C-alpha atoms as one frame of an Amber mdcrd trajectory, in Angstrom:
protein
  22.639  26.016 135.213  23.529  27.471 138.603  21.383  29.826 140.618  22.643
  32.454 143.028  21.257  32.064 146.526  21.112  35.269 148.581  20.701  35.808
 152.295  20.357  38.986 154.308  20.962  38.904 158.041  20.002  41.517 160.602
  22.905  41.998 163.017  22.985  43.473 166.492  26.725  42.990 167.123  29.724
  43.032 164.812  30.383  39.646 163.199  33.457  37.857 164.477  36.202  36.495
 162.271  35.111  32.979 163.331  31.585  33.640 162.081  32.859  35.091 158.806
  35.167  32.107 158.298  32.336  29.655 159.004  30.077  31.368 156.448  32.892
  31.433 153.878  33.587  27.728 154.442  29.878  27.031 153.892  30.194  28.570
 150.410  28.898  32.087 151.111  30.665  35.162 149.731  30.388  38.521 151.421
  29.070  40.878 148.749  28.076  44.002 150.678  27.893  45.740 154.015  25.034
  48.048 154.836  25.457  50.587 157.619  22.834  52.692 159.345  22.739  55.119
 162.244  20.346  57.490 163.902  20.981  61.177 163.326  19.314  64.292 164.640
  17.219  66.007 161.996  17.281  69.771 162.070  15.437  71.692 159.387  15.408
  70.548 155.778  17.347  67.404 154.895  19.817  67.780 152.005  18.221  67.591
 148.546  19.824  64.237 147.723  18.367  62.530 150.806  14.914  63.988 150.181
  14.864  62.631 146.639  16.107  59.170 147.647  13.577  58.851 150.452  10.612
  59.973 148.335  11.506  58.203 145.096   9.206  55.283 144.428   9.753  52.451
 141.972   7.286  52.982 139.096   4.344  50.591 138.952   5.149  47.722 136.597
   8.817  47.595 137.607  10.814  46.013 140.422  14.421  45.974 141.552  16.377
  43.323 139.635  18.174  40.556 141.562  21.510  42.304 141.008  20.095  45.415
 142.767  21.578  47.602 140.022  18.637  48.197 137.719  14.886  47.834 137.375
  13.118  45.077 135.489   9.488  44.405 134.567   7.299  43.010 137.324   5.156
  40.426 135.479   2.037  40.826 137.658   2.096  44.605 137.594   2.749  44.664
 133.839  -0.262  42.374 133.385  -2.330  44.913 135.337  -1.034  47.752 133.130
  -1.816  45.808 129.928  -5.337  45.119 131.196  -5.853  48.795 132.084  -4.538
  49.881 128.680  -7.067  47.603 127.020  -9.893  49.091 129.096  -8.776  52.665
 128.312  -8.895  51.827 124.605 -12.465  50.619 125.204 -13.274  53.922 126.994
 -14.163  52.248 130.302 -14.659  54.478 133.366 -12.149  54.417 136.233 -14.812
  52.941 138.527 -15.517  50.120 136.070 -11.772  49.535 135.612 -11.362  49.160
 139.389 -14.304  46.748 139.544 -12.878  44.679 136.671  -9.453  44.492 138.365
 -11.040  43.419 141.647 -13.203  40.760 139.966 -10.012  39.262 138.512  -8.402
  39.540 141.980  -5.681  41.953 140.865  -4.426  43.968 143.840  -2.586  47.242
 144.317   1.090  47.119 145.189   0.231  47.184 148.891  -2.307  44.349 148.529
  -5.518  46.358 148.689  -8.458  46.169 146.275  -8.529  48.754 143.496 -10.786
  51.810 143.551 -11.359  54.560 140.996  -8.812  56.865 142.653  -6.041  54.254
 142.702  -6.656  53.506 139.010  -6.646  57.241 138.221  -3.298  57.649 140.014
  -1.809  55.109 137.554  -2.721  57.300 134.551   0.724  58.991 134.294   2.426
  55.592 134.447   0.060  54.238 131.784   0.971  57.173 129.546   4.664  56.279
 129.976   4.293  52.563 129.333   1.442  52.554 126.762   3.668  53.016 123.672
   5.608  49.880 124.602   2.435  47.911 125.364   0.630  49.077 122.225   3.573
  48.205 119.956   3.956  44.634 121.225   3.037  41.650 119.051   0.595  40.442
 121.702  -1.278  43.738 121.462  -1.539  43.546 117.653  -3.590  40.339 117.825
  -5.616  41.661 120.768  -6.326  44.928 118.919  -7.909  42.996 116.055 -10.248
  41.226 118.499 -11.126  44.489 120.239 -11.961  46.370 117.070 -14.268  43.535
 115.965 -16.098  43.600 119.293 -16.205  47.413 119.628 -17.342  48.212 116.111
 -19.675  45.257 115.659 -21.575  45.587 118.922
């Protein structure tokens, strides 16, 4: 099975035809060009730019290798499953943050969890909970939880 190797280069001058030929001969295919420029900002940016700049990838997802869609991020989905389990057990946000930190789970930017950061995930948990709660893994876990919760 073959794997696609990707490389992104920062350029300060336009690539020459010699450079492009050398990369092609080494087996690389040019798949995209990305252009940027500085522009003066006056007043409100157009609606489309505002949305694109402020749109964040939902927790539990990441950009797929093809850069065309989103896919599950395994670590973040594990965090969401763990939080869902604690919500079912009626654990406080502070205790949830402590439990995540004990297990060395980190926020997307690498910081320890706190009650506020867990609370901010509540809308995302509401979105993803039906999928988590209907999984086969959850069915077996639910049986264990109900035994512990009701028998303690």
